[in-house]
C-alpha positions as CSV (number, residue, x, y, z in Angstrom):
1,M,-29.8,-5.9,6.6
2,G,-26.9,-5.6,4.1
3,T,-23.4,-6.5,4.1
4,P,-21.5,-5.4,7.2
5,Q,-18.8,-2.8,6.6
6,L,-15.3,-4.2,7.2
7,D,-12.8,-2.4,9.3
8,K,-9.9,-1.1,7.2
9,P,-6.8,1.0,7.8
10,K,-7.6,4.7,7.5
11,R,-4.0,5.8,7.0
12,M,-2.8,3.1,4.5
13,G,-3.2,5.5,1.5
14,E,-0.9,8.1,3.0
15,K,1.6,5.5,4.0
16,V,1.8,3.8,0.6
17,R,2.2,7.2,-1.0
18,A,4.9,8.1,1.4
19,I,6.7,4.9,0.6
20,R,6.5,5.6,-3.2
21,L,7.8,9.2,-2.7
22,R,10.6,8.0,-0.3
23,L,11.7,5.6,-3.0
24,G,11.6,8.4,-5.6
25,L,9.3,6.4,-7.9
26,T,6.5,7.3,-10.2
27,Q,3.2,5.4,-9.9
28,Q,4.3,3.3,-12.9
29,Q,7.7,2.5,-11.3
30,M,6.0,1.6,-8.0
31,F,3.7,-0.7,-9.9
32,E,6.8,-2.4,-11.5
33,Q,8.4,-2.7,-8.0
34,L,5.3,-4.3,-6.6
35,V,5.1,-6.8,-9.5
36,D,8.8,-7.6,-8.9
37,H,7.8,-8.4,-5.3
38,G,5.1,-10.8,-6.3
39,A,2.0,-8.5,-6.4
40,K,-0.7,-9.1,-9.1
41,I,-2.4,-5.8,-9.6
42,H,-3.4,-3.3,-12.3
43,V,-1.2,-0.2,-12.7
44,G,-4.3,2.0,-12.1
45,Y,-4.7,0.7,-8.6
46,I,-1.6,2.6,-7.3
47,G,-3.3,5.9,-7.4
48,L,-6.5,4.4,-5.9
49,Y,-4.5,3.0,-3.0
50,E,-2.9,6.4,-2.4
51,I,-6.3,8.1,-2.0
52,N,-7.8,5.3,0.0
53,E,-10.3,4.5,-2.7
54,R,-9.1,0.9,-2.8
55,I,-7.3,-1.1,-0.1
56,P,-4.4,-3.3,-1.2
57,T,-4.9,-7.0,-0.8
58,L,-2.7,-8.8,1.7
59,L,-0.2,-9.8,-1.0
60,V,0.0,-6.3,-2.3
61,T,0.5,-5.0,1.2
62,L,3.3,-7.5,1.6
63,A,4.9,-6.3,-1.6
64,Y,4.8,-2.7,-0.5
65,A,6.4,-3.7,2.8
66,R,9.1,-5.7,1.0
67,A,9.8,-2.8,-1.4
68,A,10.2,-0.4,1.6
69,G,12.1,-2.9,3.7
70,I,9.6,-2.7,6.6
71,S,7.1,-4.9,8.4
72,T,3.5,-5.0,7.2
73,D,2.5,-3.8,10.7
74,Y,3.6,-0.3,9.8
75,L,1.1,-0.2,6.9
76,I,-1.8,-1.9,8.6
77,D,-1.7,-0.3,12.1
78,D,-3.0,3.3,11.9
79,K,-1.2,4.0,15.2
80,M,2.2,3.2,13.9
81,E,4.3,5.7,11.9
82,L,6.5,4.6,9.1
83,P,10.1,4.2,10.2
84,G,12.8,6.7,9.3
């Protein structure tokens, strides 16, 4: 038996990377933006998020959405494309 695998967004990594690049930020600068928006994370997580090795918590996802000025729906829903 084991722990059931949780469903997780498959495209979140590409989307958070696209947000960082659209904002013209380094991973360090993105970390600082997320912290400014209330996220509590380690700077090394940014790269892991971008390659889908780690999925952001709900509060980190919210911080990404706020930094980008979008709804969290765009990050969570694999069928939705990032706006503009």
